[in-house]
C-alpha positions as CSV (number, residue, x, y, z in Angstrom):
1,M,68.2,72.4,79.5
2,S,69.2,72.2,75.3
3,E,71.7,69.9,73.7
4,T,74.3,73.0,73.3
5,G,73.3,74.7,76.4
6,R,70.6,76.4,79.0
7,C,68.0,78.4,77.6
8,Y,67.9,81.9,77.8
9,R,64.8,84.5,77.7
10,A,65.4,86.8,74.7
11,Q,64.8,89.9,77.0
12,D,67.3,88.8,79.1
13,L,69.8,88.6,76.9
14,E,69.0,92.0,75.2
15,R,69.3,93.5,78.5
16,F,73.1,91.8,79.5
17,L,74.3,93.4,75.9
18,T,72.6,97.1,76.1
19,D,74.3,96.9,79.9
20,A,77.6,95.7,78.2
21,F,77.5,99.0,75.5
22,V,76.4,101.2,78.2
23,A,79.4,100.6,80.3
24,L,81.8,101.5,77.3
25,D,80.4,104.6,77.3
26,V,77.8,103.8,74.2
27,P,74.7,106.1,74.4
28,G,72.2,103.8,75.7
29,D,69.9,104.3,72.7
30,D,72.5,103.2,70.3
31,A,73.1,100.0,72.9
32,A,69.8,98.9,72.9
33,T,69.7,99.1,68.8
34,V,72.3,96.9,68.2
35,A,71.5,94.3,71.5
36,H,68.4,94.3,70.0
37,L,69.8,93.2,66.2
38,M,72.3,90.7,68.0
39,V,69.2,88.8,70.2
40,E,67.4,88.8,66.6
41,A,70.5,86.6,65.2
42,D,70.4,84.4,67.9
43,L,66.8,84.1,67.6
44,H,66.8,83.5,63.9
45,G,69.9,80.7,64.7
46,Y,72.9,82.7,63.8
47,D,74.6,81.4,66.7
48,T,77.9,82.7,65.0
49,H,76.5,87.0,64.8
50,G,74.9,87.2,67.4
51,S,75.8,87.3,71.7
52,F,79.0,85.2,70.6
53,R,80.8,88.0,69.1
54,L,80.7,90.5,71.8
55,R,84.1,89.6,72.7
56,Q,85.0,91.0,69.7
57,Y,82.8,94.1,70.4
58,V,83.9,95.1,73.9
59,N,87.7,94.7,73.2
60,R,87.6,97.2,70.1
61,L,85.6,99.7,72.2
62,R,87.8,98.8,75.1
63,D,91.3,99.4,73.4
64,G,89.8,102.3,70.8
65,G,89.3,100.1,67.7
66,T,85.6,101.2,67.5
67,N,83.8,104.8,67.8
68,P,81.2,104.2,70.5
69,K,79.7,107.7,69.8
70,P,79.5,107.8,66.0
71,W,78.3,110.6,64.0
72,I,76.8,108.6,61.1
73,R,76.4,110.5,58.0
74,I,75.4,110.9,54.5
75,E,78.8,111.7,52.8
76,R,77.9,111.7,49.1
77,E,74.1,111.4,47.1
78,S,72.0,111.5,44.1
79,D,68.4,110.1,44.1
80,A,68.6,106.5,44.3
81,T,72.1,105.9,45.5
82,A,74.5,107.1,49.0
83,V,77.4,106.7,50.4
84,V,77.7,106.6,54.2
85,D,80.2,107.0,56.4
86,G,79.5,105.2,59.8
87,D,82.4,107.1,61.3
88,N,83.9,103.5,62.8
89,G,81.1,102.6,65.1
90,L,79.4,99.5,65.9
91,G,78.6,98.4,62.5
92,H,75.0,97.6,63.1
93,L,74.2,101.2,63.8
94,A,75.4,102.4,60.1
95,M,73.5,99.4,58.6
96,V,70.2,100.2,59.9
97,F,71.1,104.1,59.1
98,A,71.9,102.6,55.7
99,T,68.9,100.2,55.0
100,E,66.6,102.8,56.0
101,L,68.3,105.5,53.4
102,A,67.8,103.0,51.2
103,M,64.6,102.3,51.5
104,E,63.2,105.7,51.5
105,K,64.8,106.0,47.9
106,A,63.5,102.7,46.9
107,A,59.9,104.5,47.3
108,A,60.9,107.6,45.9
109,H,62.5,106.2,42.4
110,G,61.8,102.3,42.9
111,I,65.4,101.5,43.7
112,G,67.7,102.9,46.3
113,W,71.5,101.8,46.9
114,V,73.7,103.1,50.2
115,G,77.8,102.1,50.0
116,I,79.2,102.4,53.3
117,N,83.0,103.1,54.4
118,A,84.1,103.3,58.4
119,G,81.9,100.6,59.1
120,N,82.1,97.8,61.3
121,H,81.3,94.0,61.9
122,A,77.2,94.5,61.7
123,G,76.6,90.5,62.2
124,P,74.1,88.5,59.9
125,A,73.1,89.6,56.5
126,S,69.8,88.3,56.5
127,L,68.9,91.7,59.5
128,Y,69.4,94.0,57.2
129,V,67.8,92.4,53.7
130,K,64.6,91.3,55.8
131,M,63.9,95.3,56.5
132,P,62.4,96.2,53.2
133,L,60.2,93.4,53.2
134,A,57.9,95.1,55.4
135,R,57.7,97.6,52.5
136,D,57.0,95.0,49.8
137,M,60.5,95.9,48.8
138,V,63.3,93.2,47.6
139,G,66.5,93.2,49.7
140,L,70.2,93.2,48.5
141,Y,72.9,92.9,50.7
142,A,76.8,92.6,50.2
143,A,80.1,93.0,52.6
144,V,84.1,93.0,52.7
145,G,84.4,90.6,55.6
146,S,86.5,91.5,59.0
147,A,89.4,89.8,58.0
148,N,91.1,87.7,55.1
149,H,90.6,83.8,55.3
150,V,90.9,83.3,51.7
151,P,93.6,83.3,48.9
152,P,93.2,84.1,45.8
153,W,92.7,81.1,43.4
154,G,95.9,79.1,42.8
155,G,97.6,81.9,45.3
156,T,98.5,81.4,48.7
157,D,98.2,85.1,50.2
158,L,95.5,86.0,52.2
159,L,93.4,88.4,50.3
160,L,89.8,87.7,50.4
161,G,87.5,87.7,53.3
162,T,84.3,85.7,53.4
163,N,82.8,88.3,51.5
164,P,78.9,87.8,52.8
165,I,76.3,88.0,50.1
166,A,71.8,87.9,50.7
167,F,68.6,88.9,49.3
168,A,65.4,88.6,50.4
169,V,62.3,88.2,48.3
170,P,59.1,88.5,49.6
171,A,56.1,86.5,48.6
172,G,52.8,86.3,49.4
173,E,51.1,83.3,51.7
174,E,54.8,81.6,51.4
175,P,57.4,82.7,53.8
176,P,59.8,85.5,52.4
177,V,63.1,83.6,50.7
178,V,66.0,84.9,52.4
179,L,69.0,84.0,51.2
180,D,72.2,84.9,53.4
181,M,75.7,83.1,52.6
182,A,79.6,83.6,52.4
183,T,81.4,82.8,49.9
184,T,83.2,80.3,51.4
185,V,82.0,77.3,52.1
186,A,81.9,78.1,55.7
187,A,82.1,81.3,57.6
188,A,84.9,81.8,59.8
189,G,82.3,82.5,63.2
190,K,81.8,78.8,62.3
191,I,85.0,77.8,63.2
192,K,85.6,80.2,65.9
193,T,82.2,78.7,67.7
194,L,83.9,75.2,67.4
195,A,86.9,76.5,68.6
196,Q,84.9,78.0,71.9
197,R,83.2,74.7,71.9
198,G,86.4,72.2,71.3
199,E,84.2,70.8,68.8
200,A,86.3,69.4,65.2
201,M,85.0,70.7,62.0
202,P,84.1,69.0,58.8
203,E,87.0,68.4,56.2
204,G,86.3,70.6,53.3
205,W,86.2,73.9,55.4
206,M,89.9,74.8,55.6
207,V,93.3,73.5,53.8
208,G,96.6,74.0,55.5
209,R,99.6,75.7,53.3
210,D,100.0,71.8,52.6
211,G,97.0,71.7,50.3
212,K,95.5,69.0,53.5
213,P,92.6,69.3,54.9
214,L,92.4,71.1,58.2
215,T,89.6,70.0,60.9
216,D,91.1,72.0,63.8
217,P,89.5,75.2,64.4
218,T,92.0,76.4,66.7
219,R,94.3,75.7,64.0
220,Q,92.8,78.5,61.5
221,K,95.2,80.9,61.6
222,E,97.2,77.8,59.8
223,G,95.5,77.4,56.6
224,F,92.7,79.0,54.2
225,L,89.4,79.0,54.1
226,L,87.6,77.4,50.7
227,P,85.6,79.6,48.4
228,I,82.1,77.6,47.0
229,G,82.7,76.3,43.8
230,G,86.1,76.6,43.7
231,P,87.1,79.8,41.3
232,K,83.3,80.3,41.1
233,G,83.2,81.9,44.2
234,Y,86.7,83.5,44.6
235,G,85.1,85.4,41.5
236,L,82.1,86.3,43.6
237,A,84.0,87.3,46.4
238,L,86.5,89.5,44.5
239,V,83.5,91.3,42.6
240,I,81.6,91.9,46.1
241,G,84.7,93.2,47.9
242,L,85.0,95.6,44.6
243,L,81.3,96.9,44.8
244,A,80.9,96.6,49.0
245,G,84.5,97.8,49.6
246,V,86.6,100.2,46.5
247,L,83.6,101.6,45.2
248,N,82.4,102.9,48.3
249,G,86.3,104.0,49.8
250,A,86.3,101.3,51.7
251,N,89.3,99.0,52.5
252,F,89.9,95.5,50.4
253,T,92.5,93.2,49.8
254,S,96.1,93.6,52.1
255,D,94.1,96.7,53.3
256,V,91.7,94.9,55.2
257,V,92.3,95.1,59.2
258,D,91.7,92.4,61.2
259,F,89.1,93.0,63.9
260,T,89.7,90.3,66.3
261,A,93.4,90.5,66.0
262,D,93.4,94.5,65.9
263,T,91.4,96.2,68.5
264,S,92.5,99.1,68.4
265,S,92.6,100.0,64.4
266,P,89.7,101.5,62.3
267,T,88.6,98.9,60.6
268,N,86.8,100.9,57.3
269,T,85.1,98.3,56.8
270,G,82.7,98.2,53.3
271,Q,79.9,97.2,52.5
272,F,75.9,98.0,51.0
273,I,72.6,97.6,50.5
274,A,69.6,97.5,47.8
275,A,66.5,98.2,48.3
276,I,64.5,97.5,45.0
277,S,60.0,98.4,45.1
278,V,58.3,95.3,43.3
279,D,55.3,98.0,42.8
280,A,58.7,99.6,40.1
281,F,58.2,96.5,37.8
282,M,54.6,94.9,38.4
283,D,51.3,94.6,40.7
284,V,52.6,93.7,44.3
285,D,49.9,91.0,45.0
286,A,50.5,89.5,41.0
287,F,54.0,89.3,42.2
288,K,53.7,87.9,45.2
289,R,51.1,84.7,44.2
290,E,53.5,84.3,41.2
291,V,56.9,83.9,44.0
292,D,53.8,81.6,45.7
293,T,53.3,79.3,42.8
294,H,56.8,78.9,41.9
295,L,57.9,78.2,45.6
296,G,55.0,75.6,45.8
297,R,56.5,73.7,42.6
298,L,59.9,73.8,44.4
299,K,58.8,72.6,47.6
300,S,56.2,69.9,45.9
301,S,59.7,68.2,43.6
302,D,60.1,64.5,44.2
303,T,63.1,64.4,47.1
304,L,66.1,62.1,46.3
305,P,67.3,59.2,49.1
306,G,68.6,60.7,52.6
307,F,66.6,64.3,51.7
308,D,62.7,64.2,54.0
309,R,61.9,67.1,51.7
310,V,62.9,70.3,49.7
311,R,64.0,73.8,51.4
312,I,63.8,77.0,50.7
313,P,66.0,79.6,51.8
314,G,65.2,80.9,55.0
315,D,62.6,78.5,55.5
316,R,64.6,76.8,58.7
317,R,65.3,80.2,60.2
318,D,62.0,81.3,60.7
319,A,61.3,77.6,62.1
320,I,64.2,78.3,65.0
321,Y,62.9,81.5,65.2
322,R,59.4,79.9,67.0
323,E,60.9,78.2,68.6
324,R,63.6,80.2,70.4
325,S,61.2,83.1,71.3
326,E,59.1,80.3,73.2
327,R,61.2,78.2,74.8
328,G,64.8,80.6,74.9
329,I,67.8,81.1,73.0
330,P,70.1,78.3,74.1
331,L,73.5,79.0,75.2
332,H,77.0,77.0,75.0
333,P,78.3,76.6,78.6
334,N,81.6,78.0,77.4
335,L,79.7,80.9,76.0
336,V,78.1,81.8,79.3
337,Q,81.3,81.9,81.2
338,A,82.5,83.9,78.0
339,L,79.9,86.5,78.9
340,S,80.1,86.1,83.1
341,E,83.5,87.1,82.3
342,I,82.5,90.1,80.3
343,A,80.0,91.2,83.4
344,E,83.2,91.0,85.5
345,E,85.5,93.4,83.5
346,L,82.6,95.6,82.5
347,N,81.5,95.3,86.6
348,I,77.4,94.0,85.2
349,D,75.3,91.9,85.9
350,R,76.1,88.7,85.2
351,L,73.5,87.3,82.7
352,S,70.7,85.3,84.4
């Protein structure tokens, strides 16, 4: 028994998620793909973006907001770029399609940049930026958030989302560097998770419209998420919205559909994935050796009081993955109850 609940085998959770999607008319192969990626998120510790999101996906598939059988296709293309139409299907499917296309273009031209429109929530960004690592490529991803929780700096209208950005850089003997972050102090999913668990959120994540700290996650709609670095985080979220949303013909600012509150409207979520071939810039092995050297210098830095070591972005997730692969994925009892309710609604076997 973990501190958050019982542990479940990855294959059992994956089977359950697949059954849920198939019950909602998602083709078997597509259902298995999305389920696998959701469990990968859980295995790496992205508890806000894995099986926790099933309720939202189910509601949108049930109410017509998401297309269970999308025709994902290239809408516009050049040698090194493309725009992909996700046909309002489950977001993971469009992102896999786009990432594979970006890697093909990077292999041929050094870089592949693929934007997506008519997409949907696709789980954590790290899922996709890590895929190019296997081909000695750098991955870069950004997206327009699936709901607006942030006002422009100095304003009060909710016109921006958490607008995440992620990078993955290959290394040699060292683990790859994987940076996956929202442009807000905390991701909206973390607040939803705390609300489900009945826990408070720390000060500094949100403020109410009176400017005072908001710590009750069930009152999220009464306030604002705070951007990282104040106006700098706001500027970063704005630029991501222009590149992931406007440049791809996807929604931004007041056009964004809250995919949790509105389960029947297409979200037209915008994302982009870029793959950059290391070989286009320098010898791959030499690059990896250099990355290892610099990571070693960072990790060997003397630490401040209260720190046991210097961490590299992504290394904690690798440790979580190893532990959960061996011991299972811990699920909070409230999440297990929510999954059981879904099983009853869809007339499928409960998670065992």
